[in-house]
Backbone of each chain as ProteinMPNN parsed JSONL, in Angstrom:
{"seq_chain_A": "MFELSATPLEAIDLKSRFADVRAGGYVTFEGWVRNHNEGREVLRLEYEAYEQLCLEEASRIIAEAEERFDIIQAACAHRTGTLEIGDMAVWVGVSAEHRGPAFDACRYVIDNVKVRLPIWKKEYYTDGDSDWVNCEQCAVHGHAHGA", "coords_chain_A": {"N_chain_A": [[0.835, -1.193, 0.0], [0.539, 2.167, -0.878], [0.415, 5.647, -0.417], [-0.207, 9.003, -1.486], [-0.346, 12.045, 0.196], [-1.982, 15.084, 0.692], [-2.426, 16.216, 3.035], [-1.556, 16.403, 6.604], [0.517, 13.669, 7.59], [0.654, 12.863, 10.158], [-1.908, 12.828, 11.047], [-3.073, 10.592, 10.11], [-4.126, 7.321, 10.767], [-1.906, 5.152, 10.601], [-0.79, 2.892, 11.702], [-2.727, 1.034, 12.64], [-3.5, -0.42, 10.491], [-1.784, -2.457, 10.31], [-2.327, -4.425, 12.072], [-2.08, -7.719, 12.919], [-2.288, -11.048, 13.704], [-0.196, -12.746, 13.226], [2.076, -11.279, 13.291], [5.202, -10.474, 14.761], [6.555, -8.262, 15.168], [7.003, -4.769, 14.355], [8.222, -2.371, 12.297], [8.967, 1.041, 11.864], [9.668, 3.89, 9.813], [10.1, 7.325, 9.975], [10.351, 10.149, 8.012], [11.438, 13.421, 8.562], [10.975, 16.965, 8.207], [13.83, 18.852, 8.264], [15.695, 21.596, 9.746], [17.807, 22.482, 8.242], [19.911, 22.14, 5.348], [22.545, 20.982, 3.379], [24.205, 22.962, 4.426], [22.608, 25.203, 4.497], [20.059, 27.266, 5.936], [16.877, 26.079, 6.395], [13.531, 27.025, 5.789], [10.965, 26.139, 5.071], [9.324, 23.517, 3.142], [8.34, 22.397, -0.141], [6.595, 19.765, -1.609], [6.203, 18.093, -4.668], [4.442, 15.889, -6.75], [4.39, 13.424, -9.335], [1.677, 11.955, -9.849], [0.41, 9.525, -10.925], [2.514, 7.907, -11.976], [4.052, 7.758, -9.743], [2.471, 6.263, -7.956], [2.474, 3.82, -9.259], [5.209, 3.139, -9.378], [5.842, 3.065, -6.673], [4.258, 0.951, -5.837], [5.608, -1.094, -7.084], [8.051, -1.024, -5.691], [7.241, -1.729, -3.095], [6.191, -4.277, -3.562], [8.55, -5.539, -4.336], [9.973, -5.445, -1.92], [8.37, -7.081, -0.36], [8.771, -9.443, -1.617], [11.543, -9.891, -1.468], [12.173, -9.98, 1.238], [11.42, -11.657, 4.345], [8.646, -10.867, 5.251], [5.484, -9.646, 6.554], [3.882, -7.513, 5.769], [4.263, -4.441, 3.958], [4.279, -0.883, 3.804], [3.799, 2.508, 2.653], [3.761, 6.057, 2.932], [3.579, 9.318, 1.545], [4.068, 12.813, 1.725], [2.576, 15.587, -0.037], [2.658, 19.016, -1.167], [2.876, 21.955, 0.974], [5.236, 21.92, 3.599], [6.175, 22.327, 7.002], [8.987, 22.954, 9.232], [9.849, 20.046, 11.033], [7.576, 18.65, 10.349], [6.111, 15.54, 9.231], [7.407, 13.988, 6.441], [7.609, 11.651, 5.041], [6.616, 8.254, 5.422], [7.26, 4.948, 6.44], [6.228, 1.656, 6.945], [6.629, -1.614, 8.274], [5.656, -4.9, 8.862], [6.454, -8.017, 10.432], [7.215, -11.488, 11.132], [9.55, -11.7, 12.541], [12.144, -9.479, 13.784], [14.451, -8.893, 12.209], [14.104, -9.169, 9.266], [12.126, -7.217, 9.09], [13.38, -4.757, 9.759], [15.272, -4.728, 7.667], [13.652, -4.68, 5.348], [12.285, -2.293, 5.707], [14.343, -0.426, 5.466], [15.033, -0.948, 2.815], [12.731, -0.108, 1.454], [12.546, 2.715, 2.077], [15.001, 3.631, 1.084], [14.747, 3.121, -1.66], [12.434, 4.52, -2.308], [13.335, 7.138, -2.062], [15.077, 7.473, -4.244], [13.719, 6.611, -6.502], [10.985, 7.367, -6.784], [8.908, 9.654, -8.596], [9.047, 12.41, -7.254], [9.357, 15.719, -6.178], [11.29, 18.186, -4.457], [11.101, 21.361, -3.152], [13.086, 23.649, -1.581], [12.782, 26.273, 0.73], [14.615, 28.961, 1.846], [16.034, 30.66, 4.737], [17.25, 32.953, 3.923], [15.707, 33.922, 1.929], [15.981, 32.837, -0.561], [15.258, 30.099, -2.862], [15.273, 26.632, -3.823], [15.062, 23.9, -6.131], [15.674, 20.813, -4.955], [18.481, 18.869, -5.799], [18.212, 19.522, -8.464], [19.071, 22.103, -9.266], [21.836, 22.141, -9.053], [22.558, 20.222, -10.921], [21.807, 21.518, -13.224], [23.545, 23.66, -13.238], [26.096, 22.481, -13.256], [25.873, 20.576, -15.171], [25.857, 17.788, -14.92], [24.851, 14.375, -14.357], [22.562, 13.5, -11.775], [23.589, 11.713, -9.009], [22.037, 9.939, -6.736]], "CA_chain_A": [[0.0, 0.0, 0.0], [1.24, 3.451, -0.915], [-0.468, 6.781, -0.663], [0.255, 10.395, -1.459], [-1.301, 12.791, 1.002], [-1.804, 16.537, 0.709], [-2.685, 16.643, 4.422], [-0.538, 15.84, 7.51], [0.561, 12.219, 7.81], [0.461, 12.642, 11.59], [-3.339, 12.683, 11.327], [-3.559, 9.324, 9.549], [-3.835, 6.167, 11.615], [-1.209, 4.222, 9.718], [-0.391, 1.68, 12.433], [-3.78, 0.036, 12.864], [-3.619, -1.261, 9.295], [-0.812, -3.546, 10.401], [-2.756, -5.404, 13.074], [-2.047, -9.067, 12.33], [-1.893, -11.956, 14.798], [1.052, -13.453, 12.881], [3.208, -10.355, 13.386], [5.951, -10.424, 16.016], [7.201, -6.958, 15.259], [6.556, -3.745, 13.403], [9.267, -1.343, 12.215], [8.563, 2.197, 11.07], [10.601, 5.003, 9.605], [9.47, 8.613, 9.676], [11.254, 11.203, 7.55], [10.945, 14.726, 9.021], [11.574, 18.163, 7.616], [14.79, 19.44, 9.197], [15.832, 23.047, 9.575], [18.997, 22.833, 7.484], [20.324, 21.187, 4.32], [23.717, 21.426, 2.611], [24.751, 24.176, 5.013], [21.689, 26.349, 4.413], [18.951, 27.204, 6.885], [15.627, 25.841, 5.677], [12.345, 27.598, 6.422], [9.876, 25.206, 4.786], [9.491, 22.736, 1.908], [7.171, 22.019, -0.933], [6.748, 18.528, -2.378], [5.333, 17.964, -5.84], [4.542, 14.496, -7.209], [3.738, 12.951, -10.569], [0.915, 10.994, -9.051], [0.141, 8.21, -11.507], [3.749, 7.119, -12.048], [4.454, 7.583, -8.348], [1.706, 5.148, -7.384], [2.899, 2.576, -9.902], [6.587, 2.818, -8.987], [5.806, 2.718, -5.249], [3.712, -0.409, -5.747], [6.694, -2.004, -7.458], [9.031, -1.063, -4.592], [6.655, -2.486, -1.983], [6.137, -5.676, -3.995], [9.934, -6.042, -4.277], [10.312, -5.651, -0.506], [7.624, -8.238, 0.148], [9.324, -10.64, -2.249], [12.933, -10.102, -1.067], [12.331, -10.155, 2.681], [10.402, -12.498, 4.952], [7.806, -9.95, 6.02], [4.042, -9.832, 6.374], [3.295, -6.389, 5.03], [5.008, -3.182, 3.915], [3.466, 0.223, 3.308], [4.503, 3.789, 2.647], [2.958, 7.245, 2.632], [4.438, 10.48, 1.286], [3.348, 14.082, 1.651], [2.735, 16.592, -1.088], [2.268, 20.336, -0.693], [3.789, 22.726, 1.818], [5.54, 21.346, 4.915], [6.966, 23.161, 7.907], [10.028, 22.236, 9.978], [9.324, 19.074, 11.99], [6.472, 17.863, 9.784], [6.476, 14.244, 8.673], [7.388, 14.053, 4.98], [7.454, 10.295, 4.501], [6.421, 7.233, 6.442], [7.348, 3.561, 5.975], [5.927, 0.674, 7.988], [6.791, -3.018, 7.871], [5.428, -5.897, 9.911], [7.052, -9.318, 10.123], [7.24, -12.396, 12.281], [10.783, -11.422, 13.284], [12.577, -8.09, 13.582], [15.512, -8.723, 11.209], [13.557, -8.822, 7.953], [11.328, -5.988, 9.175], [14.332, -3.645, 9.628], [15.873, -4.752, 6.325], [12.655, -4.281, 4.345], [12.001, -0.871, 5.932], [15.472, 0.28, 4.858], [14.928, -1.12, 1.368], [11.643, 0.734, 0.933], [12.854, 4.147, 2.134], [16.12, 3.922, 0.176], [14.263, 3.122, -3.04], [11.479, 5.628, -2.44], [14.069, 8.395, -2.217], [15.743, 7.602, -5.545], [12.917, 6.151, -7.65], [9.664, 7.974, -6.975], [8.912, 10.988, -9.194], [8.634, 13.419, -6.277], [10.361, 16.796, -6.163], [11.289, 18.964, -3.218], [11.613, 22.722, -3.25], [13.437, 24.18, -0.264], [12.754, 27.73, 0.904], [15.647, 29.246, 2.843], [15.822, 31.853, 5.579], [17.769, 34.15, 3.235], [14.753, 34.337, 0.904], [16.214, 32.059, -1.782], [14.627, 28.773, -2.891], [15.895, 25.736, -4.804], [14.606, 22.522, -6.317], [16.782, 19.981, -4.493], [19.095, 17.973, -6.793], [18.019, 20.001, -9.837], [19.794, 23.326, -9.589], [23.264, 21.832, -9.248], [22.682, 19.53, -12.209], [21.696, 22.505, -14.289], [24.745, 24.481, -13.225], [27.303, 21.722, -13.58], [25.625, 19.747, -16.334], [26.125, 16.357, -14.717], [23.707, 13.611, -13.878], [22.486, 13.411, -10.322], [23.711, 10.382, -8.424], [21.429, 10.099, -5.408]], "C_chain_A": [[0.875, 1.25, 0.0], [0.214, 4.551, -1.087], [0.287, 8.098, -0.648], [-0.798, 11.172, -0.694], [-0.973, 14.278, 0.976], [-2.026, 17.092, 2.116], [-1.735, 15.897, 5.357], [-0.637, 14.328, 7.705], [0.317, 11.896, 9.282], [-1.002, 12.334, 11.907], [-3.896, 11.346, 10.834], [-3.167, 8.184, 10.482], [-3.222, 5.076, 10.739], [-0.972, 2.877, 10.399], [-1.476, 0.612, 12.464], [-3.962, -0.885, 11.665], [-2.706, -2.479, 9.36], [-1.195, -4.61, 11.415], [-2.856, -6.785, 12.42], [-1.529, -10.016, 13.407], [-0.604, -12.715, 14.5], [2.273, -12.597, 13.157], [3.851, -10.396, 14.767], [6.647, -9.099, 16.194], [6.757, -6.051, 14.137], [7.584, -2.626, 13.448], [8.728, -0.18, 11.387], [9.727, 3.16, 10.902], [9.766, 6.24, 9.309], [10.551, 9.567, 9.192], [10.643, 12.548, 7.898], [11.64, 15.855, 8.268], [12.528, 18.781, 8.633], [15.098, 20.894, 8.807], [17.083, 23.456, 8.815], [19.259, 21.758, 6.431], [21.49, 21.787, 3.548], [24.221, 22.783, 3.104], [23.843, 25.399, 4.945], [20.535, 26.155, 5.392], [17.63, 27.153, 6.138], [14.446, 26.361, 6.494], [11.15, 26.66, 6.28], [10.151, 24.518, 3.449], [8.186, 22.663, 1.141], [7.508, 20.735, -1.683], [5.737, 18.521, -3.5], [5.524, 16.547, -6.376], [3.839, 14.307, -8.547], [2.955, 11.718, -10.134], [0.813, 9.603, -9.68], [1.403, 7.329, -11.535], [4.285, 6.827, -10.645], [3.771, 6.36, -7.74], [2.192, 3.822, -7.971], [4.303, 2.166, -9.45], [6.641, 2.415, -7.507], [5.247, 1.31, -5.052], [4.778, -1.431, -6.094], [7.696, -2.144, -6.309], [8.509, -1.92, -3.438], [6.567, -3.973, -2.33], [7.531, -6.305, -3.945], [10.323, -6.345, -2.838], [9.623, -6.904, 0.037], [8.146, -9.548, -0.455], [10.723, -10.961, -1.708], [13.096, -10.462, 0.396], [11.148, -10.943, 3.244], [9.528, -11.644, 5.881], [6.332, -10.252, 5.761], [3.473, -8.727, 5.487], [4.235, -5.193, 5.062], [4.088, -2.105, 3.347], [4.251, 1.517, 3.417], [3.503, 4.903, 2.345], [3.907, 8.427, 2.472], [3.577, 11.725, 1.154], [3.554, 14.784, 0.312], [2.346, 17.939, -0.468], [3.305, 20.961, 0.216], [3.967, 22.074, 3.184], [6.426, 22.299, 5.708], [8.015, 22.293, 8.595], [9.379, 21.302, 10.997], [8.178, 18.237, 11.466], [6.985, 16.534, 9.233], [6.31, 14.29, 7.155], [7.106, 12.689, 4.365], [7.354, 9.313, 5.66], [6.528, 5.862, 5.779], [7.04, 2.657, 7.153], [6.062, -0.73, 7.442], [6.492, -3.912, 9.063], [5.998, -7.232, 9.453], [6.947, -10.213, 11.344], [8.424, -12.068, 13.172], [11.37, -10.075, 12.873], [13.576, -7.896, 12.441], [14.97, -8.334, 9.84], [12.739, -7.529, 7.964], [12.238, -4.761, 9.038], [14.878, -3.574, 8.199], [14.892, -4.243, 5.258], [12.332, -2.799, 4.478], [13.089, -0.023, 5.276], [15.393, 0.219, 3.331], [13.874, -0.173, 0.785], [12.046, 2.208, 0.957], [13.995, 4.501, 1.17], [15.649, 4.011, -1.275], [13.252, 4.226, -3.304], [12.224, 6.929, -2.743], [14.679, 8.561, -3.615], [14.86, 7.254, -6.743], [11.584, 6.864, -7.845], [9.772, 9.367, -7.6], [8.253, 12.01, -8.264], [9.754, 14.448, -6.222], [10.162, 17.653, -4.934], [11.88, 20.341, -3.483], [11.851, 23.246, -1.843], [13.382, 25.704, -0.294], [13.675, 28.054, 2.068], [15.369, 30.544, 3.594], [16.33, 33.114, 4.893], [16.864, 34.603, 2.081], [14.888, 33.584, -0.409], [15.397, 30.758, -1.721], [15.254, 27.956, -4.011], [15.125, 24.424, -4.923], [15.794, 21.621, -5.989], [17.189, 18.989, -5.58], [18.998, 18.484, -8.226], [18.941, 21.158, -10.183], [21.271, 23.031, -9.865], [23.516, 21.106, -10.551], [22.699, 20.538, -13.331], [22.986, 23.326, -14.391], [25.951, 23.706, -13.749], [27.125, 20.76, -14.752], [25.982, 18.283, -16.154], [24.886, 15.681, -14.16], [23.755, 13.541, -12.363], [22.645, 11.962, -9.886], [23.231, 10.435, -6.994], [22.102, 9.208, -4.379]], "O_chain_A": [[1.823, 1.367, 0.777], [-0.754, 4.391, -1.831], [1.262, 8.286, 0.08], [-1.997, 10.986, -0.904], [0.168, 14.68, 1.208], [-1.839, 18.284, 2.36], [-1.166, 14.877, 4.97], [-1.713, 13.782, 7.949], [-0.159, 10.812, 9.622], [-1.306, 11.671, 12.898], [-5.048, 11.008, 11.106], [-2.024, 8.096, 10.928], [-3.916, 4.205, 10.215], [-0.957, 1.839, 9.737], [-1.185, -0.577, 12.332], [-4.504, -1.984, 11.788], [-2.838, -3.411, 8.567], [-0.47, -5.588, 11.597], [-3.628, -6.982, 11.482], [-0.449, -9.803, 13.959], [0.015, -13.267, 15.41], [3.386, -13.115, 13.249], [3.172, -10.359, 15.794], [7.255, -8.834, 17.232], [6.218, -6.488, 13.12], [7.8, -2.007, 14.49], [8.111, -0.384, 10.341], [10.635, 3.23, 11.73], [8.842, 6.202, 8.496], [11.553, 9.773, 9.877], [9.482, 12.808, 7.582], [12.752, 15.698, 7.764], [12.114, 19.183, 9.72], [14.801, 21.342, 7.699], [17.398, 24.644, 8.741], [18.873, 20.602, 6.607], [21.442, 22.939, 3.118], [24.613, 23.639, 2.311], [24.258, 26.504, 5.294], [20.095, 25.033, 5.643], [17.3, 28.048, 5.359], [14.367, 26.169, 7.708], [10.418, 26.416, 7.239], [11.078, 24.881, 2.724], [7.097, 22.84, 1.686], [8.562, 20.625, -2.311], [4.576, 18.889, -3.321], [6.653, 16.06, -6.446], [2.831, 14.95, -8.84], [3.482, 10.608, -10.061], [1.104, 8.607, -9.019], [1.358, 6.156, -11.165], [4.892, 5.784, -10.401], [4.412, 5.531, -7.093], [2.306, 2.825, -7.258], [4.555, 0.993, -9.173], [7.403, 1.522, -7.135], [5.718, 0.566, -4.192], [4.853, -2.499, -5.486], [8.136, -3.249, -5.993], [9.243, -2.733, -2.875], [6.839, -4.828, -1.486], [7.678, -7.464, -3.558], [10.93, -7.379, -2.561], [10.212, -7.68, 0.79], [7.98, -10.621, 0.126], [11.066, -12.127, -1.508], [14.037, -11.163, 0.766], [10.04, -10.908, 2.709], [9.65, -11.691, 7.105], [5.988, -11.018, 4.861], [2.686, -8.984, 4.576], [4.919, -4.954, 6.058], [3.227, -2.385, 2.514], [5.227, 1.617, 4.161], [2.537, 4.715, 1.605], [4.913, 8.527, 3.175], [2.502, 11.697, 0.554], [4.563, 14.596, -0.367], [1.774, 17.987, 0.622], [4.466, 20.553, 0.23], [2.993, 21.718, 3.847], [7.299, 22.975, 5.163], [7.949, 21.065, 8.553], [8.477, 21.703, 11.733], [7.833, 17.219, 12.066], [8.14, 16.421, 8.822], [5.231, 14.589, 6.644], [6.461, 12.577, 3.323], [7.93, 9.519, 6.728], [5.969, 5.632, 4.707], [7.549, 2.879, 8.252], [5.672, -1.015, 6.31], [7.023, -3.698, 10.153], [6.026, -7.542, 8.262], [6.632, -9.759, 12.444], [8.332, -12.143, 14.397], [11.131, -9.59, 11.768], [13.56, -6.86, 11.775], [15.332, -7.285, 9.307], [12.672, -6.827, 6.955], [11.918, -3.832, 8.296], [14.94, -2.501, 7.599], [15.268, -3.469, 4.378], [12.125, -2.118, 3.474], [12.797, 0.971, 4.612], [15.654, 1.208, 2.645], [14.098, 0.473, -0.239], [11.901, 2.891, -0.057], [13.959, 5.545, 0.519], [16.1, 4.874, -2.028], [13.216, 4.799, -4.393], [11.792, 7.721, -3.581], [14.782, 9.683, -4.111], [15.212, 7.567, -7.88], [11.101, 6.954, -8.973], [10.614, 10.169, -7.196], [7.103, 12.412, -8.444], [10.936, 14.105, -6.22], [9.05, 17.83, -4.437], [13.003, 20.472, -3.969], [10.938, 23.284, -1.017], [13.874, 26.338, -1.228], [13.535, 27.489, 3.153], [14.592, 31.394, 3.158], [15.902, 34.219, 5.227], [17.196, 35.536, 1.35], [14.017, 33.677, -1.274], [14.909, 30.371, -0.659], [15.707, 28.503, -5.016], [14.603, 23.906, -3.935], [16.812, 21.666, -6.68], [16.339, 18.351, -6.202], [19.642, 17.931, -9.117], [19.525, 21.191, -11.266], [21.871, 23.59, -10.782], [24.532, 21.321, -11.213], [23.492, 20.439, -14.268], [23.452, 23.642, -15.486], [26.721, 24.204, -14.57], [28.096, 20.199, -15.262], [26.365, 17.609, -17.11], [24.005, 16.315, -13.579], [24.824, 13.524, -11.751], [21.914, 11.086, -10.347], [23.946, 10.926, -6.121], [21.718, 9.215, -3.21]]}, "seq_chain_B": "MQKKTFNIHYFAILREQRGCSVETLESAAVTAADLYAELQAAHGFELGTESLKVAINDAFCDWGTPLQTGDAIVFIPPVAGG", "coords_chain_B": {"N_chain_B": [[7.879, 16.356, -43.246], [5.61, 14.322, -41.436], [3.571, 15.644, -38.909], [2.989, 14.994, -35.427], [0.673, 14.879, -32.657], [1.258, 15.805, -29.358], [0.857, 15.444, -25.814], [2.18, 17.22, -23.278], [3.424, 17.077, -20.046], [4.509, 19.027, -17.337], [6.695, 19.119, -14.524], [7.778, 20.443, -11.361], [10.978, 21.913, -11.531], [11.043, 22.117, -14.298], [8.405, 22.75, -14.891], [8.258, 25.291, -13.8], [10.171, 26.614, -15.382], [9.033, 26.371, -17.886], [6.629, 27.58, -17.503], [4.098, 26.566, -17.395], [1.862, 23.793, -16.636], [0.954, 21.868, -18.351], [0.874, 21.161, -21.835], [-0.318, 21.02, -25.211], [1.064, 20.01, -28.203], [2.082, 20.163, -31.654], [4.419, 18.248, -33.392], [7.293, 17.221, -35.275], [8.928, 15.461, -34.112], [10.618, 12.388, -33.685], [11.529, 10.703, -31.695], [11.543, 10.578, -28.034], [13.794, 11.901, -27.178], [14.3, 13.612, -29.352], [12.078, 15.277, -29.131], [12.499, 16.474, -26.649], [14.829, 17.91, -27.196], [13.879, 19.75, -29.022], [12.065, 21.204, -27.417], [13.772, 22.125, -25.457], [15.407, 23.838, -26.893], [13.529, 25.73, -27.593], [12.621, 26.787, -25.176], [14.728, 27.102, -23.447], [15.454, 25.282, -21.405], [17.389, 24.309, -18.622], [18.301, 21.841, -17.743], [19.889, 18.936, -19.018], [19.421, 15.985, -21.114], [20.888, 14.02, -19.864], [20.464, 14.388, -17.216], [17.844, 13.868, -16.827], [14.855, 11.777, -16.737], [12.484, 10.012, -18.773], [8.977, 9.671, -19.195], [6.436, 7.933, -20.864], [3.055, 7.935, -21.453], [2.558, 7.39, -18.699], [4.572, 5.54, -17.995], [7.968, 4.688, -17.367], [10.381, 5.271, -19.912], [12.759, 4.603, -22.597], [14.978, 7.065, -24.002], [15.106, 6.815, -26.722], [12.693, 5.852, -27.566], [10.147, 5.508, -29.978], [7.763, 8.016, -30.706], [4.182, 8.193, -30.519], [1.233, 9.56, -32.031], [-0.775, 11.495, -29.849], [0.408, 10.647, -27.53], [1.141, 10.931, -24.018], [3.539, 12.766, -22.466], [6.166, 12.963, -20.15], [8.831, 14.731, -18.854], [11.281, 13.984, -16.569], [12.701, 15.562, -13.966], [15.674, 15.43, -11.796], [14.932, 13.505, -8.963], [13.637, 13.999, -5.591], [12.472, 12.797, -3.303], [11.309, 11.844, 0.021]], "CA_chain_B": [[7.653, 15.223, -42.333], [4.295, 14.396, -40.816], [3.609, 16.027, -37.503], [2.098, 14.292, -34.502], [0.22, 15.707, -31.536], [1.687, 15.272, -28.064], [0.472, 16.142, -24.58], [3.385, 17.246, -22.452], [3.185, 17.525, -18.668], [5.73, 19.51, -16.704], [6.72, 19.142, -13.068], [8.901, 21.018, -10.61], [11.788, 22.972, -12.134], [10.65, 22.276, -15.704], [7.113, 23.458, -14.882], [8.533, 26.717, -13.57], [10.884, 27.195, -16.523], [8.111, 26.418, -19.034], [5.552, 28.506, -17.161], [2.788, 25.895, -17.394], [1.91, 22.391, -16.202], [0.635, 20.956, -19.45], [0.623, 21.787, -23.138], [-0.495, 20.124, -26.35], [1.729, 20.613, -29.357], [2.37, 19.35, -32.84], [5.853, 18.193, -33.619], [7.773, 16.155, -36.156], [9.88, 14.663, -33.329], [10.436, 10.939, -33.837], [11.756, 10.073, -30.384], [11.429, 11.45, -26.869], [14.993, 12.747, -27.164], [14.072, 14.669, -30.357], [11.079, 16.211, -28.614], [13.099, 17.289, -25.584], [15.771, 18.839, -27.825], [13.064, 20.821, -29.616], [11.521, 22.035, -26.329], [14.897, 22.775, -24.768], [15.827, 24.955, -27.745], [12.477, 26.753, -27.593], [12.338, 27.361, -23.854], [15.948, 27.31, -22.675], [15.577, 24.421, -20.218], [18.799, 24.17, -18.242], [18.669, 20.433, -17.549], [20.077, 18.135, -20.218], [18.809, 14.649, -21.014], [21.659, 13.158, -18.958], [19.951, 14.602, -15.862], [16.397, 13.628, -16.834], [14.258, 10.543, -17.247], [11.274, 10.337, -19.524], [7.854, 8.726, -19.1], [5.425, 8.047, -21.911], [1.8, 7.332, -20.994], [2.717, 6.977, -17.293], [5.561, 4.472, -17.798], [9.332, 5.085, -17.724], [10.771, 4.807, -21.253], [14.072, 5.03, -23.1], [14.942, 8.293, -24.8], [14.972, 6.482, -28.144], [11.367, 5.303, -27.853], [9.403, 6.262, -30.996], [6.537, 8.62, -30.182], [2.941, 8.033, -31.282], [0.354, 10.715, -31.84], [-1.628, 11.359, -28.668], [1.178, 10.242, -26.34], [1.354, 11.855, -22.897], [4.976, 12.693, -22.229], [6.649, 13.703, -18.983], [10.276, 14.754, -18.63], [11.369, 13.865, -15.112], [13.938, 16.106, -13.394], [16.203, 14.645, -10.677], [13.903, 13.416, -7.919], [14.109, 14.311, -4.234], [11.47, 12.412, -2.308], [11.796, 11.435, 1.337]], "C_chain_B": [[6.32, 15.406, -41.602], [4.398, 14.722, -39.324], [2.613, 15.205, -36.694], [1.738, 15.242, -33.362], [0.623, 15.033, -30.221], [1.13, 16.111, -26.922], [1.655, 16.063, -23.626], [3.048, 17.824, -21.085], [4.519, 17.91, -18.046], [5.592, 19.503, -15.189], [7.944, 19.902, -12.574], [9.655, 22.073, -11.406], [11.429, 23.188, -13.612], [9.314, 23.007, -15.823], [7.348, 24.961, -14.711], [9.214, 27.353, -14.783], [9.988, 27.308, -17.759], [6.977, 27.403, -18.778], [4.17, 27.903, -17.274], [2.97, 24.434, -17.003], [1.684, 21.413, -17.344], [0.461, 21.757, -20.731], [0.43, 20.697, -24.186], [0.207, 20.788, -27.526], [1.936, 19.617, -30.475], [3.859, 19.401, -33.095], [6.173, 17.059, -34.576], [8.77, 15.254, -35.425], [9.569, 13.172, -33.469], [10.556, 10.244, -32.485], [11.563, 11.101, -29.273], [12.625, 12.405, -26.794], [14.853, 13.898, -28.162], [13.143, 15.739, -29.791], [11.692, 17.093, -27.528], [14.059, 18.321, -26.183], [15.028, 20.039, -28.414], [12.561, 21.784, -28.53], [12.632, 22.797, -25.606], [15.365, 23.999, -25.565], [14.815, 26.103, -27.674], [12.378, 27.478, -26.257], [13.565, 27.52, -22.961], [16.046, 26.48, -21.4], [17.047, 24.173, -19.912], [19.232, 22.716, -18.122], [18.821, 19.737, -18.891], [19.501, 16.746, -20.028], [19.595, 13.722, -20.088], [21.19, 13.302, -17.51], [18.48, 14.214, -15.724], [16.077, 12.178, -17.136], [13.02, 10.958, -18.025], [10.235, 9.238, -19.314], [6.889, 9.009, -20.24], [4.198, 7.274, -21.454], [1.962, 6.663, -19.624], [3.632, 5.77, -17.089], [6.94, 5.019, -18.18], [9.696, 4.491, -19.077], [12.201, 5.224, -21.558], [13.897, 6.288, -23.939], [14.724, 8.003, -26.276], [13.614, 5.927, -28.525], [10.651, 6.149, -28.907], [8.083, 6.781, -30.418], [5.364, 8.374, -31.128], [2.065, 9.252, -31.047], [-0.569, 10.452, -30.651], [-0.884, 10.953, -27.406], [1.207, 11.359, -25.295], [2.799, 11.687, -22.44], [5.351, 13.547, -21.025], [8.165, 13.592, -18.917], [10.493, 14.901, -17.132], [12.71, 14.392, -14.611], [14.435, 15.215, -12.25], [15.234, 14.686, -9.492], [14.507, 13.695, -6.545], [13.02, 14.01, -3.208], [12.142, 12.085, -0.985], [12.289, 12.616, 2.158]], "O_chain_B": [[5.961, 16.515, -41.206], [5.204, 14.147, -38.594], [1.565, 14.784, -37.184], [2.398, 16.257, -33.135], [0.361, 13.85, -30.007], [0.956, 17.323, -27.047], [2.075, 14.979, -23.221], [2.471, 18.905, -20.972], [5.522, 17.214, -18.205], [4.54, 19.828, -14.639], [8.973, 19.995, -13.243], [9.051, 23.023, -11.904], [11.504, 24.309, -14.113], [9.115, 23.794, -16.749], [6.727, 25.785, -15.383], [8.89, 28.476, -15.171], [10.152, 28.214, -18.576], [6.428, 27.988, -19.712], [3.173, 28.624, -17.253], [4.08, 23.903, -17.032], [2.159, 20.278, -17.311], [-0.034, 22.884, -20.715], [0.954, 19.592, -24.054], [-0.014, 21.964, -27.816], [1.96, 18.404, -30.268], [4.481, 20.461, -33.023], [5.438, 16.077, -34.678], [9.387, 14.383, -36.039], [8.415, 12.752, -33.382], [9.799, 9.327, -32.168], [11.439, 12.301, -29.515], [12.486, 13.563, -26.399], [15.24, 15.028, -27.863], [13.38, 16.937, -29.946], [11.445, 18.299, -27.481], [14.101, 19.467, -25.736], [15.479, 21.181, -28.32], [12.617, 23.003, -28.689], [12.46, 23.946, -25.201], [15.676, 25.046, -24.999], [15.181, 27.278, -27.691], [12.079, 28.672, -26.223], [13.455, 28.019, -21.841], [16.651, 26.917, -20.421], [17.844, 23.871, -20.8], [20.393, 22.389, -18.368], [18.001, 19.914, -19.791], [19.134, 16.367, -18.916], [19.043, 12.746, -19.578], [21.48, 12.447, -16.673], [17.934, 14.23, -14.621], [16.888, 11.444, -17.702], [12.569, 12.101, -17.946], [10.557, 8.051, -19.261], [6.568, 10.159, -20.54], [4.291, 6.096, -21.107], [1.554, 5.519, -19.425], [3.48, 5.047, -16.104], [7.078, 5.721, -19.181], [9.361, 3.341, -19.363], [12.779, 6.074, -20.88], [12.834, 6.545, -24.504], [14.212, 8.852, -27.006], [13.395, 5.567, -29.682], [10.553, 7.368, -28.759], [7.376, 6.053, -29.72], [5.517, 8.349, -32.35], [2.141, 9.896, -30.0], [-1.075, 9.345, -30.469], [-1.473, 10.916, -26.325], [1.284, 12.544, -25.619], [3.221, 10.59, -22.074], [4.92, 14.692, -20.894], [8.717, 12.492, -18.925], [9.963, 15.816, -16.502], [13.741, 13.748, -14.806], [13.703, 14.343, -11.783], [14.78, 15.753, -9.076], [15.723, 13.635, -6.36], [12.689, 14.842, -2.364], [13.368, 12.051, -0.879], [12.732, 12.437, 3.293]]}, "name": "protein", "num_of_chains": 2, "seq": "MFELSATPLEAIDLKSRFADVRAGGYVTFEGWVRNHNEGREVLRLEYEAYEQLCLEEASRIIAEAEERFDIIQAACAHRTGTLEIGDMAVWVGVSAEHRGPAFDACRYVIDNVKVRLPIWKKEYYTDGDSDWVNCEQCAVHGHAHGAMQKKTFNIHYFAILREQRGCSVETLESAAVTAADLYAELQAAHGFELGTESLKVAINDAFCDWGTPLQTGDAIVFIPPVAGG"}
């Protein structure tokens, strides 16, 4: 399961979907908006997503995690729109019989979400400037981005 | 050369540089790479194809994929989810 949400992830009851008598553990990762990046002070962020391809690619990532690791269920949610410092930007949850595969699958999902989903982040800085993360430097230096 | 009609969707930095989210245009471009070269020349996009991916009809494709009339095309700048 993957969802894009234009409203706070904190308000969604993500955990209860994992209730399963077979599960011996449940690992989650929350990505938060931090107040600095690459030495610059960040004021807020905007996320923009290409929804249809995002949903399809995220489904592939989750299916891969469920195939590669001995888990019961994996899921992910990602914000769109404007986020303030401290807001939850991304959430990954994995349940499994045992903790090892749950940690491994959680790491697999977040690592792949960050490099494969067509989602873009615009950072607004305290100095009034703003940048599309990973895009501006490519444009300046003319090299491919290696995430 | 016969022209085809394409629907092009822009996101993020390309949306800002183009000044719109979607446009329909006629072009003689044969491949996605041809179409991007045409748009880059017209609008001065800073990102080159080495920094972009391309999706046709909501699926990732190679730059050499031949375009069909009516295709929905998205040029995908470097992503930054999470």
